[in-house]
C-alpha positions as CSV (number, residue, x, y, z in Angstrom):
1,M,24.8,-2.2,7.6
2,H,23.0,1.0,6.6
3,P,24.9,3.6,4.6
4,A,25.7,6.9,6.3
5,I,23.0,9.5,6.3
6,V,23.9,12.4,4.0
7,T,22.5,15.9,4.1
8,P,21.2,16.9,0.6
9,H,20.7,20.4,-0.5
10,S,17.1,21.7,-0.3
11,W,16.9,22.0,-4.1
12,S,17.2,18.2,-4.4
13,L,13.7,18.0,-3.1
14,A,12.5,19.5,-6.4
15,P,12.3,16.3,-8.5
16,F,10.2,14.6,-5.8
17,I,7.8,17.6,-5.6
18,L,7.6,17.8,-9.4
19,L,6.8,14.0,-9.6
20,L,4.1,14.4,-7.0
21,A,2.6,17.3,-8.9
22,A,2.8,15.3,-12.2
23,L,1.0,12.3,-10.6
24,A,-1.7,14.6,-9.1
25,L,-2.2,16.9,-12.1
26,G,-1.2,14.9,-15.2
27,P,-4.1,12.4,-15.3
28,A,-6.6,15.2,-14.4
29,L,-5.5,17.9,-16.8
30,A,-3.8,15.9,-19.7
31,R,-4.8,12.3,-19.4
32,D,-3.8,11.3,-22.9
33,W,-0.5,13.1,-22.7
34,W,0.2,11.5,-19.3
35,S,-0.6,8.0,-20.5
36,R,2.0,8.4,-23.3
37,H,4.7,10.1,-21.4
38,Y,4.5,9.1,-17.7
39,T,7.5,6.7,-18.2
40,L,9.7,9.6,-19.5
41,V,8.6,11.9,-16.6
42,A,9.1,9.4,-13.8
43,L,12.4,8.0,-15.0
44,S,13.8,11.5,-15.9
45,L,13.1,13.0,-12.5
46,G,14.4,9.8,-10.9
47,A,17.6,10.1,-13.0
48,V,18.1,13.7,-11.8
49,A,17.9,12.6,-8.1
50,G,20.1,9.6,-8.7
51,G,22.7,11.6,-10.6
52,Y,22.9,14.1,-7.8
53,Y,23.5,11.4,-5.2
54,L,26.1,9.6,-7.4
55,F,28.1,12.5,-8.8
56,S,27.6,15.4,-6.3
57,L,27.2,13.6,-3.0
58,Q,29.2,10.5,-4.0
59,A,26.7,8.4,-2.1
60,A,26.9,5.2,-4.2
61,A,26.1,3.1,-1.1
62,K,22.8,5.0,-0.6
63,I,21.9,4.4,-4.3
64,G,22.7,0.7,-3.8
65,Q,20.4,0.5,-0.8
66,T,17.6,2.3,-2.6
67,V,17.9,-0.1,-5.6
68,H,17.8,-3.1,-3.3
69,E,14.6,-1.7,-1.6
70,Y,13.0,-1.0,-5.0
71,L,13.8,-4.4,-6.3
72,S,12.4,-6.0,-3.1
73,F,9.2,-3.9,-3.5
74,V,8.7,-4.7,-7.2
75,T,9.5,-8.4,-6.7
76,L,6.9,-8.6,-3.9
77,V,4.2,-6.7,-5.7
78,G,4.9,-8.4,-9.0
79,S,5.0,-11.9,-7.7
80,L,1.8,-11.4,-5.8
81,F,0.2,-9.9,-8.9
82,V,1.2,-12.8,-11.1
83,V,0.1,-15.5,-8.5
84,A,-3.2,-13.8,-7.7
85,G,-3.8,-13.5,-11.5
86,G,-3.8,-17.3,-11.6
87,I,-6.5,-17.6,-9.0
88,H,-10.0,-17.1,-10.2
89,I,-12.6,-16.7,-7.5
90,R,-16.1,-17.1,-8.9
91,V,-18.7,-14.9,-7.0
92,G,-22.4,-15.7,-6.7
93,G,-25.5,-13.7,-6.1
94,R,-26.2,-10.0,-6.2
95,A,-23.9,-7.5,-4.5
96,G,-26.0,-5.5,-2.1
97,P,-24.7,-3.0,0.6
98,G,-24.7,-5.7,3.3
99,R,-22.9,-8.3,1.3
100,N,-20.4,-5.8,0.1
101,T,-19.7,-4.7,3.6
102,V,-19.1,-8.2,4.8
103,F,-16.8,-8.8,1.8
104,L,-14.7,-5.7,2.8
105,L,-14.6,-6.8,6.4
106,A,-13.3,-10.3,5.3
107,G,-10.7,-8.6,3.1
108,A,-9.5,-6.4,6.0
109,V,-9.1,-9.5,8.2
110,L,-7.4,-11.5,5.4
111,A,-4.9,-8.6,4.9
112,N,-3.3,-9.6,8.2
113,V,-2.6,-13.1,6.9
114,L,-1.7,-12.4,3.2
115,G,-0.5,-8.8,3.6
116,T,-2.3,-5.8,2.1
117,T,-0.7,-6.4,-1.3
118,G,-1.5,-10.1,-1.3
119,A,-5.1,-9.6,-0.1
120,A,-5.7,-6.7,-2.5
121,M,-4.3,-8.7,-5.5
122,L,-6.3,-11.8,-4.6
123,L,-9.6,-10.1,-4.0
124,I,-9.7,-7.1,-6.4
125,R,-10.9,-9.2,-9.4
126,P,-13.7,-11.0,-7.6
127,W,-14.7,-7.6,-6.0
128,L,-15.0,-6.0,-9.5
129,R,-17.0,-9.0,-10.8
130,F,-19.2,-9.0,-7.7
131,N,-20.1,-5.4,-8.3
132,E,-19.9,-5.2,-12.1
133,A,-23.7,-4.4,-12.5
134,R,-23.2,-1.1,-10.7
135,I,-19.5,-0.5,-10.1
136,Q,-18.6,3.0,-8.9
137,A,-15.5,4.8,-7.7
138,H,-16.5,4.4,-4.1
139,H,-16.3,0.6,-4.4
140,L,-12.6,0.9,-5.5
141,V,-11.7,3.7,-3.0
142,F,-13.0,1.9,0.0
143,F,-11.4,-1.3,-1.2
144,I,-8.1,0.6,-1.1
145,F,-8.9,2.1,2.3
146,L,-9.8,-1.2,4.0
147,V,-8.1,-4.1,2.1
148,A,-5.0,-2.4,0.8
149,N,-4.2,-0.4,3.9
150,V,-6.1,-0.1,7.2
151,G,-7.1,-3.8,7.4
152,G,-3.5,-5.0,7.5
153,G,-2.7,-3.1,10.8
154,L,-2.4,-6.0,13.2
155,T,0.5,-8.2,12.1
156,P,4.0,-7.7,10.6
157,I,2.8,-9.6,7.6
158,G,-0.1,-7.2,7.2
159,D,1.7,-4.1,6.0
160,P,5.4,-3.5,5.1
161,P,5.9,-0.8,7.8
162,L,5.0,-3.2,10.5
163,F,7.3,-5.8,9.1
164,L,10.2,-3.3,9.3
165,G,9.2,-2.8,13.0
166,Y,9.4,-6.6,13.5
167,L,12.9,-6.6,12.0
168,Q,13.8,-3.8,14.4
169,G,12.8,-6.0,17.4
170,V,9.1,-5.4,17.9
171,P,7.6,-8.8,18.8
172,F,5.3,-10.4,16.2
173,W,2.1,-10.0,18.2
174,W,3.0,-6.7,19.8
175,V,1.0,-4.5,17.4
176,A,-2.1,-6.8,17.6
177,R,-2.0,-6.7,21.5
178,H,-1.6,-2.9,21.7
179,C,-3.4,-1.6,18.6
180,W,-6.5,-3.8,18.1
181,P,-8.8,-1.2,19.6
182,I,-7.4,1.4,17.2
183,W,-7.8,-1.1,14.3
184,A,-11.4,-1.8,15.3
185,V,-12.4,1.8,15.5
186,A,-10.7,2.6,12.1
187,V,-12.2,-0.4,10.3
188,G,-15.6,0.0,12.0
189,W,-15.8,3.7,10.9
190,L,-14.8,3.0,7.3
191,L,-17.2,0.0,7.0
192,A,-20.1,2.1,8.4
193,V,-19.4,4.9,6.0
194,F,-19.1,2.5,3.1
195,Y,-22.4,0.8,4.0
196,L,-24.3,4.1,4.1
197,L,-22.8,5.3,0.8
198,D,-23.4,2.0,-0.9
199,K,-26.9,1.8,0.4
200,Q,-27.6,5.2,-1.0
201,H,-26.2,4.3,-4.4
202,H,-28.0,0.9,-4.4
203,S,-31.3,2.6,-3.9
204,R,-30.8,4.7,-7.1
205,A,-29.1,2.0,-9.2
206,V,-31.0,0.3,-12.0
207,E,-31.2,-3.4,-11.5
208,P,-30.0,-5.6,-14.3
209,G,-32.6,-7.3,-16.5
210,T,-34.4,-10.2,-15.0
211,G,-33.4,-12.4,-17.9
212,A,-29.7,-12.1,-17.1
213,E,-28.4,-15.3,-15.5
214,I,-26.8,-14.5,-12.1
215,P,-24.4,-17.1,-10.7
216,T,-25.5,-18.3,-7.3
217,H,-22.5,-20.3,-6.1
218,W,-19.0,-19.2,-5.2
219,G,-16.1,-21.3,-6.5
220,L,-12.3,-21.3,-7.0
221,A,-10.2,-22.1,-10.1
222,G,-6.4,-22.2,-10.1
223,G,-6.2,-23.4,-6.5
224,G,-2.7,-24.8,-7.1
225,N,-1.5,-21.2,-6.9
226,L,-2.2,-21.1,-3.2
227,F,1.1,-23.1,-2.9
228,F,3.0,-20.4,-4.7
229,L,1.3,-17.8,-2.6
230,A,2.5,-19.5,0.6
231,V,6.0,-19.6,-0.9
232,I,5.9,-15.8,-1.4
233,L,4.6,-15.2,2.1
234,G,7.3,-17.5,3.6
235,A,10.0,-15.7,1.6
236,V,9.1,-12.4,3.2
237,F,10.9,-13.7,6.4
238,V,14.1,-14.7,4.5
239,D,16.7,-12.0,5.0
240,H,20.0,-13.7,4.1
241,P,21.8,-14.1,1.8
242,V,21.0,-11.0,-0.2
243,Y,18.4,-11.4,-2.9
244,L,17.5,-15.0,-1.9
245,R,14.1,-13.6,-0.8
246,E,13.6,-11.9,-4.2
247,G,14.8,-15.1,-6.0
248,L,12.2,-17.2,-4.2
249,M,9.4,-14.8,-5.0
250,A,10.4,-14.6,-8.7
251,A,10.6,-18.4,-8.9
252,A,7.1,-18.7,-7.4
253,A,5.8,-16.1,-9.9
254,A,7.4,-18.0,-12.8
255,G,6.0,-21.3,-11.5
256,S,2.6,-19.9,-11.2
257,F,2.6,-18.2,-14.6
258,F,3.7,-21.3,-16.5
259,T,1.5,-23.8,-14.7
260,T,-1.8,-21.8,-14.6
261,P,-4.2,-22.8,-17.3
262,R,-4.8,-20.2,-20.0
263,S,-8.5,-20.3,-19.3
264,V,-7.9,-19.0,-15.8
265,H,-5.8,-16.1,-17.0
266,K,-8.4,-15.3,-19.6
267,A,-11.2,-15.4,-17.0
268,N,-9.2,-12.9,-14.9
269,G,-8.4,-10.7,-17.9
270,F,-4.7,-11.1,-16.9
271,N,-1.9,-9.1,-18.5
272,F,1.2,-7.3,-17.3
273,H,0.2,-3.7,-18.2
274,P,-0.9,-2.6,-14.6
275,L,2.4,-4.1,-13.2
276,I,4.5,-2.3,-15.7
277,E,2.9,1.0,-14.9
278,V,3.4,0.5,-11.1
279,A,7.0,-0.5,-11.6
280,V,7.8,2.6,-13.7
281,V,6.0,5.1,-11.4
282,F,7.6,3.7,-8.3
283,A,11.0,3.6,-9.8
284,G,10.7,7.4,-10.0
285,I,9.3,7.6,-6.5
286,F,12.0,5.5,-4.9
287,A,14.7,7.6,-6.6
288,T,13.3,11.0,-5.9
289,M,12.4,10.3,-2.3
290,M,16.0,9.6,-1.4
291,P,16.7,13.3,-0.7
292,A,13.3,13.7,0.9
293,L,14.0,11.0,3.5
294,D,17.6,12.1,4.1
295,W,16.4,15.7,4.6
296,L,13.7,14.4,7.0
297,R,16.3,12.5,9.1
298,A,18.6,15.5,9.2
299,A,15.8,17.9,10.1
300,A,14.5,15.6,12.9
301,A,17.3,16.6,15.2
302,H,15.8,20.1,15.4
303,W,12.2,19.1,16.0
304,P,10.4,19.3,19.4
305,A,10.5,16.2,21.6
306,P,8.4,13.4,20.0
307,T,5.0,12.9,21.6
308,P,2.5,10.2,20.5
309,G,0.4,12.8,18.8
310,R,3.3,14.4,16.9
311,L,4.6,10.9,15.9
312,Y,1.1,9.9,14.7
313,W,0.5,13.0,12.5
314,G,4.2,13.3,11.4
315,T,4.5,9.6,10.3
316,G,1.0,9.7,8.8
317,L,1.2,12.9,6.8
318,L,4.6,11.9,5.3
319,S,3.4,8.3,4.7
320,S,0.7,9.7,2.5
321,L,3.4,11.4,0.3
322,L,6.3,9.0,0.7
323,D,6.2,5.3,0.7
324,N,5.0,4.4,4.2
325,A,7.6,1.8,4.9
326,P,10.7,4.0,4.9
327,T,8.7,6.7,6.6
328,Y,7.9,4.3,9.4
329,L,11.6,3.4,9.7
330,A,12.7,7.0,9.9
331,F,10.3,7.9,12.7
332,F,11.0,4.6,14.5
333,N,14.7,5.5,14.6
334,I,13.9,9.0,15.7
335,L,11.9,7.6,18.6
336,A,14.4,4.9,19.4
337,G,17.3,7.4,19.4
338,G,19.7,4.6,18.6
339,A,18.2,2.2,21.1
340,G,16.5,0.0,18.5
341,G,17.6,-3.4,17.2
342,A,18.9,-5.7,20.0
343,D,18.0,-3.3,22.8
344,T,14.4,-2.7,21.6
345,A,12.9,-4.8,24.4
346,T,14.5,-2.6,27.1
347,W,12.7,0.6,26.0
348,L,9.6,-0.7,24.1
349,A,7.4,-0.9,27.2
350,G,8.1,2.7,28.0
351,Q,7.5,3.8,24.4
352,A,4.4,1.8,23.7
353,A,2.2,4.8,22.9
354,G,4.9,6.2,20.5
355,V,5.4,2.9,18.7
356,A,1.6,2.5,18.4
357,A,1.3,6.0,17.0
358,I,4.0,5.4,14.4
359,S,2.5,2.0,13.4
360,M,-1.0,3.3,13.0
361,G,0.1,6.5,11.4
362,A,2.0,4.6,8.7
363,V,-0.8,2.0,8.1
364,C,-3.8,4.3,8.2
365,F,-2.4,7.3,6.3
366,G,-1.0,5.1,3.6
367,A,-4.6,5.1,2.3
368,A,-4.7,8.9,1.9
369,T,-3.1,8.9,-1.6
370,Y,-2.5,6.5,-4.4
371,I,1.2,6.5,-3.7
372,G,1.0,6.1,0.1
373,N,1.2,2.3,-0.2
374,G,2.1,0.0,-3.2
375,P,-1.2,-1.8,-3.7
376,N,-3.1,1.5,-3.9
377,F,-1.7,2.3,-7.3
378,M,-2.0,-1.3,-8.4
379,V,-5.7,-1.4,-7.7
380,K,-6.1,1.9,-9.6
381,A,-4.2,0.5,-12.6
382,L,-6.2,-2.8,-12.6
383,A,-9.5,-0.9,-12.5
384,E,-8.5,1.4,-15.4
385,E,-7.2,-1.6,-17.4
386,R,-10.8,-2.8,-17.2
387,K,-12.1,0.7,-18.4
388,I,-13.5,1.5,-14.9
389,P,-13.1,5.3,-14.3
390,M,-11.0,6.1,-11.3
391,P,-10.7,9.5,-9.7
392,S,-7.5,11.4,-10.3
393,M,-5.0,11.9,-7.4
394,L,-6.7,15.2,-6.6
395,G,-10.2,13.7,-7.0
396,Y,-9.2,10.8,-4.7
397,V,-7.8,13.1,-2.0
398,G,-10.5,15.8,-2.3
399,G,-13.5,13.6,-3.0
400,Y,-12.8,10.6,-0.7
401,A,-9.7,10.9,1.6
402,L,-10.6,14.3,3.1
403,P,-14.4,13.8,3.7
404,W,-14.3,10.1,4.7
405,L,-10.8,9.0,5.7
406,L,-9.7,12.2,7.6
407,P,-12.6,12.1,10.1
408,M,-11.5,8.5,11.0
409,L,-7.9,9.7,11.4
410,G,-9.0,12.5,13.6
411,I,-11.1,10.2,15.8
412,V,-8.1,7.8,16.3
413,W,-5.9,10.7,17.3
414,L,-8.5,12.2,19.7
415,V,-9.3,8.9,21.4
416,F,-5.9,7.2,21.5
417,F,-3.0,9.7,21.0
418,R,-4.1,13.2,22.0
419,A,-2.8,12.8,25.5
């Protein structure tokens, strides 16, 4: 039972806009200040939005729903972070452009089985080790593009927006059947661009000394955590009773943490600092985006009739600023016009292009910013924890999303949704 939609005042969008500005400008203009005060900024702005809903709008049910969604998000991300931190994948050989491209392709496919968060958390550490001799920002950014976002666009397990569609009645394999050509074009474009960029960098990079010993074999330590990983993935489909899903995930994380040998955690450089940063920042995001989402739903009644192109760009652009899962759900309900849920099968065939546009918009545009999808910020935090420079929000958007991701988004629209 969803709480009634409220219509917030336009000023209530200010905390969300300020938080976006802080996330974009803080690390770029005042990195040291931001690293010390991001908790205060995020939670203070979240408290303003929460206080407005609680005391002015008296929408306690909406706050309760948002808290539940946030706890579900943090539990999923946190449990996968802990379990993946107990699995050490040893990589062998040198990382050249070809092997890197194959690695990213494998990660994109695996994202449909483990989810973008699961695949990103499992593969980010071996990816960093594989490229440690010449790690650059483009290695991390394209990992976010492919493994943490676009790759998971074929199954409800792959990305949270698609799982919400599954809960609304979209059959499990519907997206794979209808969207695989879009997925292939998007993944193919990004892999091709990455290969060319990495080849250019590889030709200029200085090779490590010949005396350095380079592992030649791949291996796995902490394999028992694959059981806990399976528990978490199975728990995703548990919907009742309330918080049983989160309890199973938390239990799996605790089991993993206390049974994993310390040597594996040490080899992975495991600690909780990246998870804490993500939990704090997204607490502010979830709170401040309440009025943004409610304003979106209220304004949708005055918009032109939804076409696949409008749904694609509308869902996509807002998914890059809001969390892409609730954005997907808002546009899905706009398209359904109340016909979702049990009656989805009666209109889904006639709205195939629209549902595909919403699905691909949410999945692909989630890569456009660090906050578009949960694992994006986690990958950034993990890299920075290892002293690997990452572009700021503005640098990420201006230096990578606009020149390399936007052309792919335009091609997908031109080929599949323009009509």
